[in-house]
C-alpha positions, 0 to 999 in steps of 0.5 A, spaced: 499 500 500 505 504 501 507 505 493 500 507 491 500 514 490 494 518 488 494 525 484 489 530 486 488 536 481 484 542 486 484 543 493 477 545 494 473 542 499 472 535 495 479 534 494 481 536 500 476 531 503 479 526 499 486 527 501 484 526 508 480 520 507 486 517 503 491 519 509 486 516 514 487 510 510 494 510 509 495 512 502 500 517 499 497 523 496 499 530 493 494 535 492 495 541 487 491 547 487 492 552 482 490 558 487 496 561 492 494 560 499 489 565 501 486 566 494 479 570 494 473 567 496 468 563 492 462 563 497 461 564 505 456 559 508 455 552 506 449 548 508 451 541 510 446 535 510 448 528 512 451 526 505 456 531 506 457 530 514 457 523 513 463 523 508 467 528 513 466 523 519 469 517 514 475 521 512 477 526 518 481 524 524 476 524 530 479 531 532 478 535 526 471 532 525 469 534 532 472 541 530 468 541 524 461 540 528 463 545 533 465 550 528 458 549 525 452 553 526 449 552 533 441 552 531 439 546 527 434 549 521 427 546 520 430 542 515 427 545 510 429 551 505 423 557 505 421 562 500 418 568 503 415 574 500 418 581 502 414 582 508 417 575 511 410 571 510 412 564 508 410 562 501 412 555 500 418 550 503 422 545 500 425 539 504 433 539 504 435 532 501 439 527 504 439 521 509 436 523 516 440 528 519 439 528 527 443 527 533 445 531 538 449 535 533 446 534 526 449 537 520 447 544 519 452 550 516 459 552 516 463 557 513 466 556 507 473 558 509 473 555 516 472 548 513 478 549 508 482 551 514 480 544 517 481 540 511 487 543 510 490 541 517 495 536 518 496 534 510 503 537 511 507 536 505 501 533 501 499 540 499 502 544 493 499 551 492 500 555 486 500 549 482 495 548 477 494 541 473 494 543 466 493 536 463 495 529 463 498 523 460 495 516 462 500 510 461 496 505 462 499 502 469 500 509 472 498 517 470 503 523 469 500 530 470 503 536 467 503 542 472 503 550 469 510 551 471 512 545 466 514 540 471 510 533 471 508 529 477 507 521 476 502 517 481 497 511 480 491 515 479 489 522 477 483 525 480 480 531 478 477 536 483 479 542 480 472 545 479 467 546 473 472 549 468 477 543 470 483 542 465 483 534 466 475 534 464 477 538 458 482 533 456 478 527 458 472 529 455 473 535 450 465 535 448 462 537 454 460 544 455 460 549 461 453 552 461 452 559 464 447 559 470 442 564 470 440 565 478 437 571 478 443 575 481 444 570 486 452 570 484 452 576 488 455 575 495 455 579 502 456 578 509 451 582 514 454 582 522 449 578 527 450 581 533 446 578 539 441 584 539 440 583 531 439 575 532 434 576 537 430 581 533 430 577 527 423 574 525 423 566 526 422 565 519 429 568 517 433 563 521 431 557 517 436 553 514 436 557 507 431 562 505 429 566 499 425 572 499 422 576 493 417 581 491 413 581 486 417 586 482 423 581 481 427 583 487 430 577 490 435 575 496 438 569 499 439 568 506 443 564 511 445 564 518 452 562 520 452 562 528 457 557 530 456 552 536 463 554 539 467 561 537 471 558 531 478 560 534 476 557 541 474 551 538 480 550 535 485 552 541 481 547 545 480 541 540 487 542 535 491 547 538 497 546 533 491 549 528 491 556 526 484 558 525 481 565 523 476 568 528 469 568 524 464 572 528 456 570 526 453 573 520 447 573 515 450 570 508 446 575 503 446 573 496 442 577 490 439 583 491 441 586 484 436 591 481 431 587 477 434 588 469 441 589 471 447 585 473 453 586 478 459 588 474 464 582 472 469 580 477 474 583 472 471 590 472 470 591 479 473 598 482 474 601 489 467 604 488 464 598 486 462 595 492 458 602 494 455 602 488 452 595 488 450 596 495 446 602 494 442 598 488 441 592 494 438 598 498 433 600 493 431 593 492 429 592 499 427 600 500 419 597 502 421 591 505 420 588 512 424 592 517 429 586 519 430 585 511 432 592 510 436 592 516 440 586 514 442 589 507 443 596 510 448 593 515 452 589 510 460 589 510 462 592 504 469 589 504 465 582 504 461 584 497 464 580 491 461 577 484 461 570 483 458 567 476 455 561 476 456 555 471 454 548 470 454 542 467 449 537 464 449 530 466 455 526 462 453 520 459 457 514 462 465 514 459 470 508 459 473 508 466 481 509 467 486 511 472 483 518 471 477 520 474 473 526 477 469 529 483 465 534 485 464 541 480 469 537 475 463 532 473 456 535 476 457 542 477 449 544 478 445 550 480 445 552 487 438 552 488 438 546 493 444 547 496 447 541 494 454 542 490 458 542 496 455 536 499 455 532 493 463 533 492 464 531 499 460 525 498 464 523 492 470 524 496 468 519 501 466 514 496 472 514 492 477 515 498 474 508 500 474 505 493 482 507 492 483 504 499 480 497 497 484 497 491 491 499 494 490 493 499 489 489 493 482 487 494 480 490 487 483 492 480 484 500 480 480 501 474 474 497 476 474 500 483 474 507 479 469 504 475 464 502 481 465 509 484 463 513 477 457 509 477 455 510 484 456 517 483 452 518 476 446 514 480 446 519 485 448 525 483 445 526 476 438 526 479 439 531 484 442 536 478 436 535 475 432 537 481 437 543 482 435 545 474 428 547 477 431 554 479 426 558 476 420 554 480 423 554 487 429 559 487 425 563 483 419 563 488 414 560 483 411 554 488 404 555 490 403 557 497 403 551 502 406 546 497 410 541 500 415 537 496 
Protein backbone atom coordinates (compact mmCIF):
# COMPACT_ATOMS: atom_id res chain seq x y z
CA UNK A 1 0.00 0.00 0.00
CA UNK A 2 2.87 2.41 0.73
CA UNK A 3 3.79 2.59 -2.98
CA UNK A 4 0.27 3.59 -4.08
CA UNK A 5 0.13 7.33 -4.78
CA UNK A 6 -2.83 9.50 -5.75
CA UNK A 7 -2.56 12.87 -7.50
CA UNK A 8 -5.38 15.31 -6.73
CA UNK A 9 -5.93 18.31 -9.01
CA UNK A 10 -7.70 20.98 -6.95
CA UNK A 11 -7.65 21.93 -3.28
CA UNK A 12 -11.30 22.80 -2.71
CA UNK A 13 -13.46 21.03 -0.16
CA UNK A 14 -13.80 17.89 -2.30
CA UNK A 15 -10.12 17.48 -3.11
CA UNK A 16 -9.05 18.19 0.46
CA UNK A 17 -11.58 15.75 1.92
CA UNK A 18 -10.32 13.07 -0.46
CA UNK A 19 -6.77 13.78 0.70
CA UNK A 20 -7.83 13.48 4.34
CA UNK A 21 -9.60 10.19 3.64
CA UNK A 22 -6.58 8.77 1.83
CA UNK A 23 -4.23 9.89 4.58
CA UNK A 24 -6.49 8.25 7.17
CA UNK A 25 -6.27 5.03 5.16
CA UNK A 26 -2.47 5.24 5.00
CA UNK A 27 -2.34 6.10 1.28
CA UNK A 28 0.14 8.59 -0.15
CA UNK A 29 -1.36 11.55 -2.00
CA UNK A 30 -0.53 15.05 -3.21
CA UNK A 31 -2.93 17.97 -3.75
CA UNK A 32 -2.13 20.50 -6.48
CA UNK A 33 -4.14 23.72 -6.08
CA UNK A 34 -3.98 26.37 -8.80
CA UNK A 35 -4.53 29.34 -6.44
CA UNK A 36 -2.00 30.57 -3.91
CA UNK A 37 -2.81 30.12 -0.24
CA UNK A 38 -5.37 32.68 0.93
CA UNK A 39 -6.93 33.15 -2.52
CA UNK A 40 -10.19 35.17 -2.85
CA UNK A 41 -13.43 33.65 -1.65
CA UNK A 42 -15.90 31.82 -3.87
CA UNK A 43 -18.64 31.96 -1.21
CA UNK A 44 -19.29 32.25 2.50
CA UNK A 45 -21.70 29.89 4.22
CA UNK A 46 -22.11 26.25 3.18
CA UNK A 47 -25.35 24.46 4.00
CA UNK A 48 -24.40 21.00 5.24
CA UNK A 49 -26.47 17.81 5.27
CA UNK A 50 -25.81 14.19 6.18
CA UNK A 51 -24.38 13.36 2.74
CA UNK A 52 -21.53 15.79 3.23
CA UNK A 53 -21.31 15.41 7.00
CA UNK A 54 -21.12 11.62 6.91
CA UNK A 55 -18.29 11.85 4.38
CA UNK A 56 -16.40 14.16 6.71
CA UNK A 57 -16.93 11.70 9.57
CA UNK A 58 -15.46 8.91 7.43
CA UNK A 59 -12.48 10.89 6.13
CA UNK A 60 -11.36 13.19 8.94
CA UNK A 61 -9.40 12.31 12.06
CA UNK A 62 -11.66 12.42 15.11
CA UNK A 63 -10.21 15.72 16.35
CA UNK A 64 -10.78 17.52 13.06
CA UNK A 65 -14.30 16.10 12.74
CA UNK A 66 -15.10 17.37 16.23
CA UNK A 67 -13.71 20.77 15.26
CA UNK A 68 -15.92 20.81 12.15
CA UNK A 69 -19.00 20.11 14.29
CA UNK A 70 -18.12 22.78 16.86
CA UNK A 71 -17.45 25.32 14.11
CA UNK A 72 -20.80 24.60 12.50
CA UNK A 73 -23.96 26.58 13.07
CA UNK A 74 -25.34 26.07 16.57
CA UNK A 75 -29.08 26.25 15.84
CA UNK A 76 -30.53 23.34 13.85
CA UNK A 77 -32.87 24.69 11.17
CA UNK A 78 -36.26 23.20 10.43
CA UNK A 79 -34.73 21.01 7.76
CA UNK A 80 -36.29 22.99 4.96
CA UNK A 81 -35.46 25.74 2.54
CA UNK A 82 -38.02 28.54 2.67
CA UNK A 83 -39.38 31.10 0.23
CA UNK A 84 -40.87 34.24 1.81
CA UNK A 85 -42.27 37.49 0.49
CA UNK A 86 -40.70 40.86 1.16
CA UNK A 87 -42.66 41.22 4.42
CA UNK A 88 -41.33 37.90 5.81
CA UNK A 89 -44.54 35.94 5.16
CA UNK A 90 -43.75 32.31 4.35
CA UNK A 91 -44.86 31.27 0.87
CA UNK A 92 -43.52 27.74 0.53
CA UNK A 93 -40.88 25.30 1.70
CA UNK A 94 -38.78 22.54 0.24
CA UNK A 95 -37.25 19.80 2.42
CA UNK A 96 -33.49 19.48 2.41
CA UNK A 97 -32.16 16.44 0.62
CA UNK A 98 -30.03 13.65 2.04
CA UNK A 99 -30.14 10.88 4.65
CA UNK A 100 -31.54 11.45 8.16
CA UNK A 101 -29.75 14.32 9.88
CA UNK A 102 -30.36 14.26 13.60
CA UNK A 103 -28.54 13.47 16.84
CA UNK A 104 -27.02 15.78 19.43
CA UNK A 105 -25.03 17.75 16.84
CA UNK A 106 -26.72 17.50 13.44
CA UNK A 107 -25.05 18.89 10.35
CA UNK A 108 -26.13 22.50 9.86
CA UNK A 109 -23.93 25.07 8.11
CA UNK A 110 -20.31 26.16 8.23
CA UNK A 111 -18.20 29.03 6.97
CA UNK A 112 -16.50 27.93 3.76
CA UNK A 113 -13.06 29.26 4.66
CA UNK A 114 -13.28 27.76 8.13
CA UNK A 115 -14.02 24.35 6.61
CA UNK A 116 -11.08 24.68 4.23
CA UNK A 117 -8.77 25.52 7.14
CA UNK A 118 -9.94 22.35 8.89
CA UNK A 119 -9.54 20.23 5.78
CA UNK A 120 -6.02 21.53 5.11
CA UNK A 121 -4.88 20.76 8.65
CA UNK A 122 -2.18 18.14 9.09
CA UNK A 123 -1.80 17.44 5.36
CA UNK A 124 1.69 18.95 5.49
CA UNK A 125 3.86 18.33 2.45
CA UNK A 126 0.95 16.82 0.55
CA UNK A 127 -0.32 20.37 -0.14
CA UNK A 128 1.04 22.27 -3.15
CA UNK A 129 -0.46 25.75 -3.62
CA UNK A 130 -0.03 27.86 -6.75
CA UNK A 131 0.48 24.63 -8.69
CA UNK A 132 -2.20 24.13 -11.34
CA UNK A 133 -2.59 20.80 -13.13
CA UNK A 134 -2.87 21.66 -16.83
CA UNK A 135 -3.03 18.21 -18.43
CA UNK A 136 -2.10 14.57 -18.09
CA UNK A 137 -0.80 11.48 -19.84
CA UNK A 138 -2.35 8.13 -18.96
CA UNK A 139 0.34 5.48 -19.40
CA UNK A 140 -1.98 2.60 -18.54
CA UNK A 141 -0.19 1.50 -15.38
CA UNK A 142 0.37 5.04 -14.04
CA UNK A 143 -0.57 8.67 -14.74
CA UNK A 144 1.68 11.64 -15.36
CA UNK A 145 0.22 15.08 -14.63
CA UNK A 146 1.59 18.27 -16.19
CA UNK A 147 1.78 21.40 -13.99
CA UNK A 148 1.59 25.02 -15.05
CA UNK A 149 5.28 25.60 -14.36
CA UNK A 150 6.21 22.93 -16.91
CA UNK A 151 7.10 20.21 -14.42
CA UNK A 152 5.41 16.82 -14.19
CA UNK A 153 4.37 14.54 -11.33
CA UNK A 154 3.54 10.86 -11.41
CA UNK A 155 1.00 8.75 -9.54
CA UNK A 156 -1.13 5.65 -9.77
CA UNK A 157 -4.35 7.69 -10.10
CA UNK A 158 -5.23 11.28 -11.01
CA UNK A 159 -8.40 12.76 -9.52
CA UNK A 160 -9.80 15.96 -11.01
CA UNK A 161 -11.28 18.05 -8.20
CA UNK A 162 -10.48 21.31 -10.00
CA UNK A 163 -13.94 22.73 -10.42
CA UNK A 164 -16.30 23.42 -13.29
CA UNK A 165 -13.47 24.71 -15.48
CA UNK A 166 -11.42 21.54 -14.90
CA UNK A 167 -8.41 21.26 -17.19
CA UNK A 168 -8.41 17.50 -16.59
CA UNK A 169 -12.02 17.12 -17.70
CA UNK A 170 -11.38 19.34 -20.71
CA UNK A 171 -8.75 16.86 -21.90
CA UNK A 172 -10.65 13.74 -20.88
CA UNK A 173 -14.05 14.92 -22.20
CA UNK A 174 -13.42 17.75 -24.67
CA UNK A 175 -17.05 17.85 -25.84
CA UNK A 176 -18.53 18.68 -22.41
CA UNK A 177 -20.01 22.19 -22.48
CA UNK A 178 -19.81 24.63 -19.57
CA UNK A 179 -23.16 26.40 -19.32
CA UNK A 180 -23.57 29.88 -17.78
CA UNK A 181 -26.09 29.58 -14.93
CA UNK A 182 -28.60 32.43 -14.68
CA UNK A 183 -29.46 32.63 -10.99
CA UNK A 184 -31.09 36.05 -10.96
CA UNK A 185 -28.30 37.94 -9.23
CA UNK A 186 -27.60 35.27 -6.61
CA UNK A 187 -23.95 35.34 -7.64
CA UNK A 188 -23.58 38.51 -5.57
CA UNK A 189 -22.41 37.65 -2.04
CA UNK A 190 -22.02 39.66 1.13
CA UNK A 191 -22.01 39.31 4.91
CA UNK A 192 -24.11 41.27 7.39
CA UNK A 193 -22.94 41.13 11.04
CA UNK A 194 -25.19 39.34 13.52
CA UNK A 195 -24.76 40.73 17.01
CA UNK A 196 -26.78 39.07 19.78
CA UNK A 197 -29.14 42.05 19.67
CA UNK A 198 -29.72 41.75 15.93
CA UNK A 199 -30.11 37.99 16.12
CA UNK A 200 -32.69 38.25 18.91
CA UNK A 201 -34.86 40.62 16.88
CA UNK A 202 -34.93 38.68 13.61
CA UNK A 203 -38.24 37.00 12.69
CA UNK A 204 -38.05 33.24 13.24
CA UNK A 205 -38.53 32.53 9.54
CA UNK A 206 -35.16 34.19 8.78
CA UNK A 207 -33.41 31.69 11.04
CA UNK A 208 -34.31 28.67 8.92
CA UNK A 209 -31.66 26.80 7.02
CA UNK A 210 -31.80 28.69 3.73
CA UNK A 211 -34.24 31.48 2.97
CA UNK A 212 -35.15 33.13 -0.32
CA UNK A 213 -37.02 36.44 -0.05
CA UNK A 214 -38.59 38.05 -3.10
CA UNK A 215 -41.10 40.67 -4.10
CA UNK A 216 -43.49 40.95 -7.05
CA UNK A 217 -41.15 43.34 -8.86
CA UNK A 218 -38.44 40.67 -9.21
CA UNK A 219 -36.27 41.70 -6.28
CA UNK A 220 -34.70 38.68 -4.59
CA UNK A 221 -32.35 37.88 -1.72
CA UNK A 222 -31.05 34.58 -0.41
CA UNK A 223 -30.12 34.49 3.26
CA UNK A 224 -28.43 32.06 5.62
CA UNK A 225 -27.34 32.41 9.25
CA UNK A 226 -23.88 31.43 10.44
CA UNK A 227 -23.50 31.38 14.23
CA UNK A 228 -21.06 28.63 15.31
CA UNK A 229 -21.66 26.28 18.24
CA UNK A 230 -18.39 27.51 19.71
CA UNK A 231 -16.28 30.50 18.63
CA UNK A 232 -14.08 29.14 15.87
CA UNK A 233 -10.71 30.23 17.25
CA UNK A 234 -11.63 29.01 20.74
CA UNK A 235 -12.77 25.63 19.40
CA UNK A 236 -9.50 25.21 17.52
CA UNK A 237 -7.43 26.17 20.57
CA UNK A 238 -9.28 23.60 22.65
CA UNK A 239 -9.53 20.70 20.18
CA UNK A 240 -6.49 21.10 17.90
CA UNK A 241 -4.18 23.74 19.39
CA UNK A 242 -1.54 23.36 16.70
CA UNK A 243 -3.99 24.63 14.05
CA UNK A 244 -4.40 28.37 13.52
CA UNK A 245 -8.00 29.30 12.79
CA UNK A 246 -9.16 32.83 12.04
CA UNK A 247 -11.91 34.11 14.28
CA UNK A 248 -15.27 34.29 12.50
CA UNK A 249 -18.01 36.37 14.08
CA UNK A 250 -21.65 35.38 13.47
CA UNK A 251 -23.08 36.74 10.24
CA UNK A 252 -25.98 36.53 7.85
CA UNK A 253 -24.85 35.52 4.39
CA UNK A 254 -26.75 37.57 1.84
CA UNK A 255 -26.82 36.73 -1.83
CA UNK A 256 -28.61 38.59 -4.59
CA UNK A 257 -30.29 41.96 -4.28
CA UNK A 258 -29.37 43.17 -7.75
CA UNK A 259 -32.08 45.57 -9.01
CA UNK A 260 -34.28 43.79 -11.60
CA UNK A 261 -33.01 44.34 -15.11
CA UNK A 262 -29.42 44.98 -14.02
CA UNK A 263 -26.44 42.85 -13.11
CA UNK A 264 -23.38 43.33 -10.96
CA UNK A 265 -20.15 44.11 -12.81
CA UNK A 266 -18.01 41.14 -13.76
CA UNK A 267 -15.32 40.37 -11.17
CA UNK A 268 -12.55 41.74 -13.38
CA UNK A 269 -14.40 45.06 -13.73
CA UNK A 270 -14.75 45.82 -10.02
CA UNK A 271 -13.09 49.01 -8.80
CA UNK A 272 -12.70 50.53 -5.35
CA UNK A 273 -16.07 52.25 -5.87
CA UNK A 274 -18.00 49.18 -6.99
CA UNK A 275 -19.00 47.79 -3.55
CA UNK A 276 -20.64 51.07 -2.52
CA UNK A 277 -22.41 51.34 -5.88
CA UNK A 278 -23.68 47.76 -5.67
CA UNK A 279 -24.76 48.29 -2.07
CA UNK A 280 -26.78 51.35 -3.06
CA UNK A 281 -28.65 49.20 -5.58
CA UNK A 282 -29.31 46.55 -2.94
CA UNK A 283 -30.73 49.16 -0.55
CA UNK A 284 -32.97 50.39 -3.34
CA UNK A 285 -34.34 46.88 -3.91
CA UNK A 286 -35.35 46.46 -0.25
CA UNK A 287 -36.44 50.04 0.45
CA UNK A 288 -40.04 49.02 1.27
CA UNK A 289 -39.29 45.50 2.59
CA UNK A 290 -39.69 44.28 6.16
CA UNK A 291 -37.49 46.31 8.57
CA UNK A 292 -35.48 43.21 9.51
CA UNK A 293 -34.56 42.57 5.88
CA UNK A 294 -33.79 46.25 5.28
CA UNK A 295 -31.57 46.30 8.35
CA UNK A 296 -29.62 43.24 7.26
CA UNK A 297 -28.91 44.84 3.87
CA UNK A 298 -28.08 48.24 5.35
CA UNK A 299 -25.53 46.71 7.74
CA UNK A 300 -23.65 44.77 5.04
CA UNK A 301 -19.89 45.00 5.46
CA UNK A 302 -18.83 46.49 2.11
CA UNK A 303 -15.47 44.74 2.29
CA UNK A 304 -17.29 41.40 2.02
CA UNK A 305 -19.18 42.16 -1.21
CA UNK A 306 -18.08 40.22 -4.27
CA UNK A 307 -19.52 38.70 -7.43
CA UNK A 308 -19.14 35.03 -8.39
CA UNK A 309 -20.63 34.04 -11.76
CA UNK A 310 -22.16 30.57 -11.56
CA UNK A 311 -21.66 27.98 -14.27
CA UNK A 312 -23.01 24.46 -14.52
CA UNK A 313 -22.75 21.19 -16.45
CA UNK A 314 -25.34 18.85 -17.86
CA UNK A 315 -25.09 15.22 -16.69
CA UNK A 316 -22.35 13.52 -18.70
CA UNK A 317 -23.18 10.07 -20.12
CA UNK A 318 -21.07 7.19 -18.80
CA UNK A 319 -17.48 7.23 -20.06
CA UNK A 320 -14.79 4.50 -20.15
CA UNK A 321 -13.18 4.30 -16.73
CA UNK A 322 -9.43 4.74 -16.39
CA UNK A 323 -6.85 5.82 -13.87
CA UNK A 324 -8.13 9.39 -14.32
CA UNK A 325 -11.41 10.28 -12.62
CA UNK A 326 -13.37 13.32 -11.43
CA UNK A 327 -15.31 14.51 -8.42
CA UNK A 328 -17.43 17.48 -7.38
CA UNK A 329 -17.94 20.42 -9.72
CA UNK A 330 -15.42 19.00 -12.17
CA UNK A 331 -18.08 16.49 -13.23
CA UNK A 332 -21.43 17.64 -11.79
CA UNK A 333 -21.39 21.42 -11.26
CA UNK A 334 -25.01 22.33 -10.61
CA UNK A 335 -27.28 25.26 -9.91
CA UNK A 336 -27.08 26.50 -6.28
CA UNK A 337 -30.85 26.23 -5.81
CA UNK A 338 -30.85 23.22 -3.51
CA UNK A 339 -27.51 23.88 -1.79
CA UNK A 340 -26.10 20.50 -2.81
CA UNK A 341 -22.85 21.26 -4.62
CA UNK A 342 -20.48 21.04 -1.65
CA UNK A 343 -22.31 18.11 -0.08
CA UNK A 344 -22.07 16.11 -3.30
CA UNK A 345 -18.34 16.88 -3.63
CA UNK A 346 -17.79 15.67 -0.06
CA UNK A 347 -19.88 12.55 -0.70
CA UNK A 348 -17.81 11.82 -3.82
CA UNK A 349 -14.63 12.17 -1.80
CA UNK A 350 -15.82 9.78 0.90
CA UNK A 351 -16.81 7.07 -1.58
CA UNK A 352 -13.75 7.46 -3.78
CA UNK A 353 -11.30 7.39 -0.87
CA UNK A 354 -12.83 4.11 0.32
CA UNK A 355 -12.67 2.59 -3.18
CA UNK A 356 -9.07 3.64 -3.70
CA UNK A 357 -8.11 2.30 -0.27
CA UNK A 358 -9.58 -1.07 -1.22
CA UNK A 359 -7.67 -1.04 -4.49
CA UNK A 360 -4.44 -0.12 -2.71
CA UNK A 361 -4.94 -3.15 -0.44
CA UNK A 362 -5.31 -5.37 -3.49
CA UNK A 363 -9.01 -6.05 -2.93
CA UNK A 364 -10.00 -4.81 -6.38
CA UNK A 365 -8.40 -3.69 -9.63
CA UNK A 366 -7.78 0.07 -9.56
CA UNK A 367 -9.73 0.88 -12.73
CA UNK A 368 -12.62 -1.35 -11.65
CA UNK A 369 -12.73 0.42 -8.29
CA UNK A 370 -12.82 3.79 -10.02
CA UNK A 371 -15.56 2.55 -12.34
CA UNK A 372 -17.67 1.48 -9.36
CA UNK A 373 -17.24 4.92 -7.79
CA UNK A 374 -18.15 6.68 -11.03
CA UNK A 375 -21.33 4.67 -11.51
CA UNK A 376 -22.39 5.20 -7.89
CA UNK A 377 -21.76 8.93 -8.32
CA UNK A 378 -23.85 9.15 -11.49
CA UNK A 379 -26.72 7.16 -10.00
CA UNK A 380 -26.94 9.40 -6.94
CA UNK A 381 -25.89 12.85 -8.08
CA UNK A 382 -27.39 13.17 -11.55
CA UNK A 383 -31.00 13.18 -10.25
CA UNK A 384 -30.01 15.95 -7.83
CA UNK A 385 -28.55 17.92 -10.74
CA UNK A 386 -31.94 17.65 -12.41
CA UNK A 387 -33.72 18.86 -9.25
CA UNK A 388 -31.36 21.80 -8.96
CA UNK A 389 -32.14 22.80 -12.53
CA UNK A 390 -35.62 23.82 -11.37
CA UNK A 391 -34.28 27.17 -10.20
CA UNK A 392 -37.03 29.31 -11.72
CA UNK A 393 -39.66 27.27 -9.88
CA UNK A 394 -38.12 27.14 -6.41
CA UNK A 395 -35.13 29.47 -6.37
CA UNK A 396 -37.27 32.01 -8.19
CA UNK A 397 -40.02 31.64 -5.62
CA UNK A 398 -42.52 30.20 -8.06
CA UNK A 399 -44.03 27.41 -5.96
CA UNK A 400 -47.60 27.79 -4.89
CA UNK A 401 -48.19 28.91 -1.35
CA UNK A 402 -48.38 26.00 1.06
CA UNK A 403 -46.93 23.44 -1.33
CA UNK A 404 -44.54 20.93 0.14
CA UNK A 405 -42.08 18.62 -1.53
